[in-house]
C-alpha positions in Angstrom: 0.1 -0.1 -0.1 1.5 3.3 -0.7 1.7 5.9 1.7 0.2 9.2 1.1 1.6 12.2 2.4 -0.6 15.5 2.6 1.0 19.0 3.4 0.1 22.8 3.6 2.8 25.1 2.4 2.7 28.9 2.5 5.0 29.8 -0.2 6.2 33.3 0.0 9.2 35.3 -1.0 11.5 37.5 1.5 11.3 40.6 -1.1 7.6 40.3 -1.4 5.4 42.9 -0.1 2.2 41.3 0.2 3.9 38.4 1.8 5.8 40.5 4.4 2.1 41.9 5.4 0.3 38.1 5.1 3.3 36.3 7.2 2.4 37.5 10.6 -1.2 36.0 10.1 0.5 32.6 9.0 3.1 32.9 11.8 -0.1 33.3 14.5 -2.0 30.3 12.7 1.4 28.1 13.1 1.8 29.2 16.6 -1.3 27.8 17.1 -0.9 24.6 15.7 -2.2 24.7 12.1 -0.1 22.6 9.9 0.9 24.7 7.4 4.7 24.8 6.8 6.6 27.9 5.7 8.9 27.8 2.7 10.5 30.1 0.6 9.5 30.3 -3.2 12.7 28.9 -4.0 12.6 26.1 -1.8 9.3 24.9 -2.7 10.8 25.4 -6.5 13.8 23.1 -5.8 11.4 20.5 -3.0 8.6 20.3 -5.7 9.5 21.3 -9.5 6.6 20.3 -11.0 4.3 21.5 -9.0 3.6 25.1 -10.4 3.1 28.4 -8.0 2.0 31.1 -10.1 2.6 33.7 -7.7 3.4 34.9 -4.1 1.7 34.6 -1.4 0.2 31.1 -1.9 -1.1 28.4 0.2 -0.7 24.9 -1.3 -1.4 22.0 0.0 0.9 19.3 -2.1 0.0 15.4 -1.7 3.2 13.1 -2.3 2.0 9.5 -3.4 4.7 7.1 -4.7 7.3 10.0 -5.0 5.0 11.8 -7.0 3.7 15.5 -5.9 0.8 17.0 -6.9 -1.2 19.8 -5.7 -4.7 19.3 -4.3 -5.8 22.6 -2.8 -4.3 26.1 -3.1 -5.3 29.4 -1.5 -3.8 31.6 -4.2 -2.2 34.9 -4.3 -4.9 36.5 -6.2 -7.1 35.7 -2.9 -4.6 36.7 -0.5 -3.7 40.0 -1.7 -7.2 41.7 -1.0 -6.6 40.7 2.3 -3.3 42.9 1.9 -4.9 45.8 0.7 -7.3 46.4 3.3 -4.8 45.9 5.7 -4.1 49.7 6.1 -7.6 50.7 6.6 -8.4 47.7 9.3 -6.0 45.9 10.4 -7.5 43.9 12.9 -10.6 43.1 11.0 -8.2 41.8 8.3 -5.6 39.9 10.5 -9.0 38.3 12.5 -11.1 37.6 8.9 -7.8 36.8 6.9 -6.8 33.7 9.5 -10.5 33.0 9.9 -10.5 32.5 6.1 -7.2 30.7 5.7 -8.1 28.4 8.6 -11.1 27.4 6.9 -9.8 26.4 3.8 -7.3 24.6 5.6 -9.5 22.9 7.7 -11.4 21.7 4.8 -9.1 19.2 3.7 
């Protein structure tokens, strides 16, 4: 029987402005025990060269089975960036809603 591994990854770049605003939300979720691992875009590309990332920040669930990795869920940058755009006008609200949104997506799977 093949062993199947599923893992959520927060893919970011250190030079990315939106990533800098989303990262504290991700750090809070990780500190609370959410099953998300942080990985830079470059590290992700090295680890999973056949799993495409269209932009950062992204949250991607990767499934590995028989040495083959595939994306089975994702929260793309075009979903995360609107949370960043609101952060300057309502940081507490956006952090709470952003965290709840991400947590709901991660917990769906």
